[in-house]
TIBA-887472 format. One record per residue (C-alpha): residue number from 1; residue in three letters; x, y, z. Coordinates in nm, 3 decimals. Layout:
<atoms>
atom num = NUM	residu = ALA	east = X	north = Y	up = Z
...
</atoms>
This chain:
<atoms>
atom num = 1	residu = MET	east = 0.000	north = 0.000	up = 0.000
atom num = 2	residu = LYS	east = 0.284	north = 0.235	up = 0.086
atom num = 3	residu = ARG	east = 0.449	north = 0.184	up = -0.255
atom num = 4	residu = ILE	east = 0.132	north = 0.287	up = -0.437
atom num = 5	residu = PHE	east = 0.115	north = 0.617	up = -0.248
atom num = 6	residu = HIS	east = 0.485	north = 0.675	up = -0.311
atom num = 7	residu = ARG	east = 0.438	north = 0.630	up = -0.687
atom num = 8	residu = ILE	east = 0.137	north = 0.863	up = -0.686
atom num = 9	residu = ARG	east = 0.330	north = 1.124	up = -0.486
atom num = 10	residu = GLU	east = 0.626	north = 1.110	up = -0.727
atom num = 11	residu = LYS	east = 0.391	north = 1.138	up = -1.024
atom num = 12	residu = ASN	east = 0.224	north = 1.444	up = -0.868
atom num = 13	residu = LYS	east = 0.565	north = 1.603	up = -0.803
atom num = 14	residu = ALA	east = 0.666	north = 1.550	up = -1.165
atom num = 15	residu = ILE	east = 0.344	north = 1.714	up = -1.284
atom num = 16	residu = ALA	east = 0.401	north = 2.000	up = -1.038
atom num = 17	residu = ARG	east = 0.756	north = 2.060	up = -1.171
atom num = 18	residu = GLU	east = 0.620	north = 2.063	up = -1.524
atom num = 19	residu = ARG	east = 0.354	north = 2.319	up = -1.432
atom num = 20	residu = ILE	east = 0.610	north = 2.537	up = -1.254
atom num = 21	residu = THR	east = 0.835	north = 2.552	up = -1.559
atom num = 22	residu = LYS	east = 0.535	north = 2.627	up = -1.780
atom num = 23	residu = LEU	east = 0.422	north = 2.909	up = -1.550
atom num = 24	residu = PHE	east = 0.768	north = 3.065	up = -1.561
atom num = 25	residu = ALA	east = 0.766	north = 3.046	up = -1.941
atom num = 26	residu = MET	east = 0.427	north = 3.217	up = -1.941
atom num = 27	residu = ALA	east = 0.561	north = 3.481	up = -1.701
atom num = 28	residu = GLU	east = 0.846	north = 3.561	up = -1.941
atom num = 29	residu = GLU	east = 0.599	north = 3.608	up = -2.224
atom num = 30	residu = ALA	east = 0.356	north = 3.811	up = -2.014
atom num = 31	residu = TYR	east = 0.623	north = 4.044	up = -1.871
atom num = 32	residu = LYS	east = 0.655	north = 4.222	up = -2.206
atom num = 33	residu = GLU	east = 0.299	north = 4.352	up = -2.183
atom num = 34	residu = ASN	east = 0.165	north = 4.303	up = -1.831
atom num = 35	residu = HIS	east = 0.401	north = 4.300	up = -1.531
atom num = 36	residu = GLU	east = 0.127	north = 4.217	up = -1.282
atom num = 37	residu = LEU	east = 0.025	north = 3.906	up = -1.475
atom num = 38	residu = ALA	east = 0.386	north = 3.786	up = -1.477
atom num = 39	residu = ASN	east = 0.403	north = 3.838	up = -1.100
atom num = 40	residu = ARG	east = 0.079	north = 3.641	up = -1.061
atom num = 41	residu = TYR	east = 0.224	north = 3.349	up = -1.258
atom num = 42	residu = VAL	east = 0.527	north = 3.345	up = -1.031
atom num = 43	residu = SER	east = 0.314	north = 3.345	up = -0.716
atom num = 44	residu = LEU	east = 0.105	north = 3.057	up = -0.857
atom num = 45	residu = ALA	east = 0.422	north = 2.861	up = -0.933
atom num = 46	residu = ARG	east = 0.543	north = 2.924	up = -0.579
atom num = 47	residu = LYS	east = 0.211	north = 2.801	up = -0.435
atom num = 48	residu = ILE	east = 0.232	north = 2.482	up = -0.643
atom num = 49	residu = GLN	east = 0.589	north = 2.431	up = -0.526
atom num = 50	residu = MET	east = 0.491	north = 2.465	up = -0.160
atom num = 51	residu = LYS	east = 0.180	north = 2.247	up = -0.192
atom num = 52	residu = TYR	east = 0.365	north = 1.953	up = -0.347
atom num = 53	residu = ARG	east = 0.683	north = 2.015	up = -0.147
atom num = 54	residu = THR	east = 0.914	north = 2.017	up = -0.445
atom num = 55	residu = ARG	east = 1.235	north = 2.211	up = -0.496
atom num = 56	residu = MET	east = 1.228	north = 2.499	up = -0.738
atom num = 57	residu = PRO	east = 1.458	north = 2.418	up = -1.032
atom num = 58	residu = ALA	east = 1.794	north = 2.595	up = -0.999
atom num = 59	residu = GLU	east = 1.759	north = 2.805	up = -1.312
atom num = 60	residu = LEU	east = 1.417	north = 2.933	up = -1.198
atom num = 61	residu = ARG	east = 1.524	north = 3.026	up = -0.843
atom num = 62	residu = LYS	east = 1.701	north = 3.335	up = -0.970
atom num = 63	residu = LYS	east = 1.405	north = 3.454	up = -1.177
atom num = 64	residu = PHE	east = 1.191	north = 3.581	up = -0.891
atom num = 65	residu = CYS	east = 1.235	north = 3.790	up = -0.577
atom num = 66	residu = LYS	east = 1.208	north = 3.582	up = -0.258
atom num = 67	residu = HIS	east = 1.066	north = 3.879	up = -0.066
atom num = 68	residu = CYS	east = 0.793	north = 4.021	up = -0.289
atom num = 69	residu = LEU	east = 0.753	north = 3.726	up = -0.533
atom num = 70	residu = HIS	east = 0.793	north = 3.952	up = -0.838
atom num = 71	residu = PHE	east = 0.929	north = 3.819	up = -1.166
atom num = 72	residu = LEU	east = 1.281	north = 3.956	up = -1.213
atom num = 73	residu = VAL	east = 1.419	north = 4.078	up = -1.543
atom num = 74	residu = PRO	east = 1.777	north = 4.206	up = -1.521
atom num = 75	residu = SER	east = 1.812	north = 4.580	up = -1.597
atom num = 76	residu = LYS	east = 1.431	north = 4.621	up = -1.599
atom num = 77	residu = ASN	east = 1.333	north = 4.563	up = -1.237
atom num = 78	residu = CYS	east = 1.645	north = 4.410	up = -1.083
atom num = 79	residu = ARG	east = 2.013	north = 4.486	up = -1.060
atom num = 80	residu = VAL	east = 2.267	north = 4.204	up = -1.082
atom num = 81	residu = ARG	east = 2.611	north = 4.246	up = -0.926
atom num = 82	residu = LEU	east = 2.905	north = 4.013	up = -0.874
atom num = 83	residu = GLN	east = 3.078	north = 4.015	up = -0.539
atom num = 84	residu = LYS	east = 3.369	north = 3.801	up = -0.423
atom num = 85	residu = ASP	east = 3.198	north = 3.465	up = -0.442
atom num = 86	residu = HIS	east = 2.832	north = 3.565	up = -0.471
atom num = 87	residu = ILE	east = 2.590	north = 3.690	up = -0.732
atom num = 88	residu = VAL	east = 2.367	north = 3.958	up = -0.579
atom num = 89	residu = TYR	east = 2.019	north = 4.025	up = -0.719
atom num = 90	residu = TYR	east = 1.877	north = 4.359	up = -0.601
atom num = 91	residu = CYS	east = 1.501	north = 4.391	up = -0.654
atom num = 92	residu = LEU	east = 1.403	north = 4.744	up = -0.755
atom num = 93	residu = ASP	east = 1.040	north = 4.684	up = -0.654
atom num = 94	residu = CYS	east = 1.088	north = 4.596	up = -0.286
atom num = 95	residu = LYS	east = 1.447	north = 4.730	up = -0.246
atom num = 96	residu = LYS	east = 1.579	north = 4.403	up = -0.103
atom num = 97	residu = PHE	east = 1.855	north = 4.177	up = -0.225
atom num = 98	residu = THR	east = 1.919	north = 3.807	up = -0.256
atom num = 99	residu = ARG	east = 2.261	north = 3.645	up = -0.272
atom num = 100	residu = PHE	east = 2.347	north = 3.326	up = -0.459
atom num = 101	residu = VAL	east = 2.677	north = 3.142	up = -0.438
atom num = 102	residu = HIS	east = 2.877	north = 3.171	up = -0.758
atom num = 103	residu = LYS	east = 2.994	north = 2.820	up = -0.850
atom num = 104	residu = GLY	east = 3.289	north = 2.934	up = -1.060
atom num = 105	residu = SER	east = 3.453	north = 3.122	up = -0.774
atom num = 106	residu = LYS	east = 3.760	north = 2.990	up = -0.599
atom num = 107	residu = ASN	east = 3.782	north = 3.069	up = -0.233
atom num = 108	residu = PRO	east = 4.150	north = 3.091	up = -0.126
atom num = 109	residu = LYS	east = 4.057	north = 3.027	up = 0.238
atom num = 110	residu = LYS	east = 3.933	north = 2.674	up = 0.158
atom num = 111	residu = LYS	east = 4.249	north = 2.560	up = -0.023
atom num = 112	residu = ALA	east = 4.416	north = 2.255	up = 0.123
atom num = 113	residu = ASN	east = 4.774	north = 2.313	up = 0.244
</atoms>
């Protein structure tokens, strides 16, 4: 019985991931004309993600503000800066920033001697 529920849960998570990526694609299209609709698509994707307890795909995590859930487009409503070993996204709507670790960076402190 437990295996059946596990398969159903995994199937639902796969469908949820598919819907999330589709909503982000729709948000990119909608941002050109209607910013509020794009923000609504992002909030719907976030709700789906939380309901089915899935992880947001890595490439989509950087496309929305964690604080105000607005769709981010660099140089339109967000500023992107590189710091030592982080990429900083500054949302121009809510005036808050989010930092992501830059994978290509080499931290000299963590080198083995």
